[in-house]
C-alpha positions in Angstrom: 4.0 -36.4 3.6 1.1 -33.9 1.8 2.3 -32.2 -1.1 3.2 -28.4 -1.5 0.2 -26.5 -2.8 1.3 -25.6 -6.7 2.2 -22.0 -6.8 2.9 -21.9 -11.0 2.8 -18.5 -12.3 1.5 -19.9 -15.6 -2.2 -20.9 -13.7 -2.1 -17.9 -11.3 -1.8 -15.2 -14.4 -3.9 -17.1 -16.4 -6.8 -16.6 -13.7 -5.6 -13.1 -13.0 -5.8 -11.9 -16.1 -9.6 -13.4 -16.9 -10.6 -11.6 -13.8 -9.1 -8.5 -14.5 -10.7 -8.5 -18.2 -14.4 -9.2 -16.3 -13.8 -6.7 -13.9 -13.3 -3.5 -16.2 -9.4 -3.9 -16.9 -8.8 -2.7 -13.0 -6.3 -4.3 -10.8 -7.6 -3.3 -7.9 -11.1 -5.1 -8.5 -9.3 -7.8 -10.0 -7.4 -8.2 -6.8 -9.8 -7.9 -4.4 -11.9 -10.8 -6.9 -9.4 -13.0 -6.9 -8.2 -13.0 -3.4 -11.2 -12.1 -1.3 -11.9 -15.3 0.4 -8.0 -15.3 1.3 -8.3 -11.7 2.8 -11.6 -12.7 4.9 -9.2 -15.1 6.4 -6.5 -12.7 7.0 -9.1 -10.4 8.8 -10.4 -13.5 10.8 -6.6 -14.2 11.8 -5.6 -10.3 12.6 -8.7 -9.7 14.7 -7.8 -13.2 16.7 -4.0 -12.0 17.0 -5.1 -8.6 18.3 -7.8 -9.8 20.8 -5.1 -12.2 22.1 -2.8 -9.0 22.3 -5.0 -7.0 24.4 -6.3 -9.6 26.9 -3.1 -8.8 28.7 -2.8 -5.1 28.9 -6.3 -4.3 28.7 -7.6 -7.2 31.9 -5.1 -9.3 33.6 -2.3 -6.7 34.6 -5.1 -4.4 36.4 -6.5 -7.4 37.9 -2.9 -8.9 39.0 -2.4 -5.4 40.3 -5.0 -4.8 42.0 -5.3 -8.6 43.5 -1.4 -7.9 44.8 -2.1 -4.4 46.0 -5.3 -5.2 47.9 -5.0 -6.6 51.4 -8.3 -8.4 52.9 -8.8 -10.8 56.0 -8.7 -14.0 53.4 -5.0 -12.9 51.6 -3.8 -13.0 48.8 -6.1 -14.8 46.4 -3.6 -17.3 44.6 -5.5 -19.5 42.8 -7.6 -16.9 40.8 -4.1 -15.2 39.9 -2.8 -18.2 38.8 -5.5 -19.0 36.2 -5.4 -15.5 35.1 -1.3 -16.3 34.3 -2.3 -19.7 32.8 -5.0 -17.8 30.5 -2.8 -15.3 29.4 0.0 -17.9 28.5 -2.2 -19.9 26.5 -3.7 -17.0 24.4 -0.2 -15.8 23.7 0.7 -19.0 22.3 -2.0 -18.9 20.5 -1.4 -15.5 18.9 2.1 -16.8 18.1 0.7 -19.3 16.4 -2.2 -17.4 14.4 0.8 -14.8 13.8 2.8 -17.4 11.7 0.4 -18.4 9.7 -1.1 -14.7 8.9 2.1 -13.4 7.9 2.7 -16.6 5.8 -0.8 -15.6 3.9 0.3 -11.7 3.5 3.1 -13.1 1.9 1.8 -15.2 -0.4 -0.8 -13.2 -1.8 2.0 -10.3 -2.1 4.3 -13.0 -4.0 0.9 -13.9 -6.0 -0.4 -10.9 -7.2 3.0 -9.1 -7.9 3.9 -12.2 -10.2 0.6 -12.1 -12.2 0.8 -8.5 -12.6 4.4 -9.3 -13.4 3.8 -11.6 -15.9 0.3 -9.4 -17.5 3.0 -6.2 -17.9 5.6 -8.0 -19.3 2.6 -10.1 -21.9 1.7 -6.6 -22.8 4.8 -5.2 -23.6 6.3 -8.1 -25.1 2.9 -8.3 -27.3 1.5 -5.5 -28.3 -1.5 -5.4 -30.0 -0.6 -2.2 -31.8 3.3 -3.0 -33.3 3.6 0.6 -34.1 3.2 1.3 -30.4 6.9 -0.4 -29.4 8.6 2.8 -30.8 6.1 5.4 -30.5 4.9 4.6 -26.9 7.2 2.1 -24.8 10.4 3.4 -23.2 12.3 1.2 -22.5 13.5 3.2 -19.2 9.9 3.5 -18.1 9.7 -0.2 -18.5 12.4 -1.1 -16.6 11.5 1.4 -13.6 8.1 -0.3 -13.5 9.9 -3.7 -13.1 12.5 -2.6 -10.8 10.5 -0.3 -8.6 6.8 -0.5 -9.0 5.7 -4.0 -9.1 8.2 -4.8 -5.7 5.5 -2.0 -3.9 2.3 -4.4 -4.9 3.9 -6.9 -2.8 3.2 -4.5 -0.1 -0.4 -3.8 -0.9 -1.8 -6.7 1.4 0.1 -5.9 4.3 -1.0 -2.2 3.8 -4.4 -2.9 3.5 -4.9 -5.1 6.6 -3.0 -2.7 8.5 -5.1 0.0 7.6 -8.2 -1.2 8.7 -7.2 -3.2 11.6 -5.4 -0.3 13.2 -8.7 1.5 13.2 -9.9 -1.0 15.3 -7.2 -1.3 17.8 -7.5 1.9 18.4 -10.5 2.1 19.0 -10.6 -0.9 21.4 -7.9 0.5 23.7 -9.5 3.8 23.9 -12.9 2.1 25.3 -10.4 0.4 27.7 -8.6 3.4 28.7 -12.3 5.0 29.3 -13.2 2.6 31.9 -9.6 3.0 33.6 -9.3 7.1 33.8 -13.0 8.5 32.6 -13.8 11.4 30.7 -10.3 12.2 30.7 -9.6 10.1 28.0 -11.5 12.0 25.9 -8.9 14.8 26.2 -6.2 12.0 24.5 -8.8 11.3 21.7 -9.0 14.7 20.8 -5.3 15.1 20.6 -5.3 12.0 18.2 -7.8 13.7 16.1 -5.5 16.5 15.9 -2.6 14.6 14.8 -4.7 12.5 12.3 -6.0 15.6 10.8 -2.5 16.8 10.3 -0.9 13.4 9.5 -3.7 13.3 6.4 -2.8 16.5 4.9 1.1 14.9 5.2 -0.1 12.1 3.5 -1.6 14.0 0.5 1.6 15.9 0.3 3.3 12.2 0.2 1.6 11.5 -2.5 2.2 14.1 -5.1 6.1 14.2 -3.5 6.0 10.2 -4.7 4.5 10.7 -8.1 7.1 13.7 -8.8 9.9 11.8 -7.3 8.5 8.9 -9.9 8.5 10.9 -13.1 11.8 12.8 -12.3 13.4 9.4 -12.1 11.9 8.5 -15.7 13.2 11.2 -17.1 16.8 10.7 -16.4 16.8 7.0 -16.9 14.9 8.0 -20.3 17.8 10.0 -21.0 20.5 7.8 -19.9 19.2 5.1 -22.3 19.1 7.4 -25.1 22.4 8.4 -24.3 24.0 4.6 -24.2 21.9 3.9 -27.1 23.1 6.2 -29.6 26.9 6.4 -27.6 28.8 6.3 -31.4 26.7 9.6 -32.5 27.2 11.4 -29.1 31.1 10.7 -29.7 31.2 11.5 -33.3 29.6 14.8 -32.8 31.4 15.7 -29.2 28.2 15.9 -27.6 29.4 14.6 -24.2 29.6 18.3 -22.9 25.7 18.9 -23.7 24.3 15.2 -22.4 26.4 15.5 -19.1 24.8 19.0 -18.9 21.3 17.5 -19.3 21.7 14.7 -17.3 23.0 16.6 -14.5 19.8 19.1 -14.3 17.7 15.8 -14.3 19.3 14.7 -11.5 19.5 17.4 -9.4 15.4 17.7 -10.2 15.7 14.1 -8.5 17.2 15.1 -6.0 15.5 17.8 -5.0 12.1 15.5 -5.4 13.7 13.1 -3.2 14.6 15.7 -0.8 11.0 16.8 -0.6 9.8 13.4 -0.5 11.9 12.2 2.3 11.0 15.6 4.2 7.5 14.7 4.1 8.1 11.5 5.1 10.0 12.3 8.0 7.4 14.6 9.2 5.0 12.2 9.0 7.0 9.6 10.7 7.8 12.0 13.9 4.1 13.4 13.8 2.8 9.9 14.4 6.0 8.2 17.0 5.2 11.5 19.2 1.6 11.0 19.3 1.6 8.1 22.4 4.0 10.6 24.5 1.5 13.8 24.0 -1.7 11.7 24.3 -0.1 10.0 27.3 0.6 13.2 29.2 -2.3 14.8 28.2 -4.6 12.1 29.3 -2.6 11.8 32.8 -2.4 15.6 33.3 -6.5 15.8 32.8 -7.4 12.6 35.3 -4.8 14.3 38.0 -5.5 17.9 37.6 -9.3 18.5 36.0 -11.1 15.3 37.5 -9.3 15.4 40.8 -8.6 12.2 41.1 -5.6 9.6 42.5 -3.5 7.7 40.2 -3.5 4.2 41.9 -0.9 1.9 41.1 -2.8 -0.3 39.5 -4.4 2.1 37.2 -0.8 3.3 36.3 0.1 0.3 35.4 -2.8 -1.0 33.2 -3.0 2.8 31.5 1.1 2.5 30.8 0.4 -0.9 29.4 -2.7 -0.1 27.6 -0.7 3.1 25.9 2.0 0.6 24.7 -0.9 -1.5 22.8 -1.6 1.9 21.9 1.8 3.2 20.6 2.3 0.1 18.4 -0.9 0.5 16.6 0.2 4.1 15.9 3.5 3.8 15.1 1.5 0.9 12.4 -0.6 3.6 11.1 1.7 6.1 9.3 3.4 2.7 8.1 0.5 1.4 6.4 -0.8 4.7 4.5 2.8 5.5 3.5 2.7 1.4 2.0 -0.8 2.2 0.5 -0.2 5.6 -0.9 3.0 4.1 -2.5 0.9 0.8 -3.7 -1.4 2.9 -5.3 0.9 5.1 -7.5 2.4 2.0 -8.7 -0.5 0.5 -9.2 -1.9 3.3 -11.3 1.4 3.5 -13.3 1.4 -0.5 -14.1 -2.0 0.0 -15.0 -1.5 3.1 -17.5 1.4 1.3 -19.5 -1.2 -2.4 -19.9 -4.0 -0.5 -21.1 -1.2 1.5 -23.0 -0.4 -1.4 -24.8 -3.9 -3.2 -24.5 -5.5 -0.6 -27.0 -5.9 -1.5 -30.5 -7.2 -0.7 -33.7 -10.8 -1.9 -34.3 -12.3 -2.6 -37.6 -15.6 -2.3 -37.6 -17.5 -4.1 -40.9 -14.9 -5.0 -42.3 -15.3 -5.7 -46.4 -13.7 -7.6 -48.9 -13.3 -6.7 -52.4 -15.9 -9.4 -53.5 -18.5 -8.3 -51.1 -21.7 -6.8 -53.0 -21.7 -3.7 -50.7 -18.1 -3.0 -51.0 -17.4 0.7 -51.7 -16.5 1.2 -55.4 -13.9 3.8 -56.3 -13.2 4.8 -60.2 -10.2 6.0 -59.6 -6.5 4.0 -59.2 -7.2 4.0 -55.1 -5.8 0.6 -53.8 -7.9 1.1 -50.2 -11.1 3.0 -49.7 -12.4 3.7 -46.4 -16.4 4.7 -46.3 -17.5 6.6 -42.9 -14.2 5.7 -40.8 -13.6 6.8 -37.1 -10.1 8.0 -36.6 -8.9 9.2 -33.1 -6.1 9.0 -30.7 -4.7 9.3 -27.5 -4.9 11.7 -25.4 -1.2 11.4 -24.2 -0.1 11.7 -27.9 1.3 15.2 -29.0 -0.8 15.7 -31.9 -1.9 19.3 -33.4 -5.0 19.1 -34.3 
């Protein structure tokens, strides 16, 4: 039996850290540069699985129903129908095999990426280049939220990315197959889909802002709770319980308001996408019968409904992939900001020792003399000029 592949975190982190530094300290670019061969393999497996899933409703079902419905002098053509069913069975087995490996590679990529970023973040917080930032910038509550919430979101990045590109491909193929069945009536459904997608884009933009606001409210509440428990003796000594309770209650109320806005937008987004297949189906059948004045046959109805089921699955995956990708990008920006914060250090250019000939001399009692020095502070610091 072959030994399992090595998945040591140290080796993964070392490779990812070098790639991260080579690509401008960007987590997204480092992710693509590190895992692009596996992402290409995942894309190929997704296309194979999607083709196998669409073979049944897109071709086999219509042919079988037409063969059963049509009465000819030769009778029922059982041989061709049997071959269609056997081919569908074989492709379904292939689809199950490919989907199992697809799920494995997606989860493996998410776990490895999350572990690499987790180690990178932990090392940057544990060993900052500027030790003074441990007290002035490093926030225990913020770091705890990054580990508890944001790092878990990174495991969904591969799933969200794959869903975001394969879903439009599936929708396009299904629309083409539907056009072969119901003709120009499909463009009525396409118009409905475009209208719903525009609405979804507006809701997705609001969803991103509400999620960022929710995480900021959570950070503020965790910070005051951390300060409260860190100085509980002083709070008890000065009888500040009521003041801290009022402050925590206020922050919790603001967080609950942010949670309500976040969930409300999520519900609107999900409802808008979940009702799309029903609205599209009704609009297409209405246009096919009332506008084109055509008769709906059994084969057309069954094949169209089967394709609409595939369209429904794709449209259900679209909001899930969109919201997951938005959450991942927000988490990546928060983690990357924290890593860059601790990676910032003081740079000493042209340092000279007292033994150098070009050392700046001073006649006073100064221990250190700096000539032509440049000083700056971060934009995030609350420093008055």
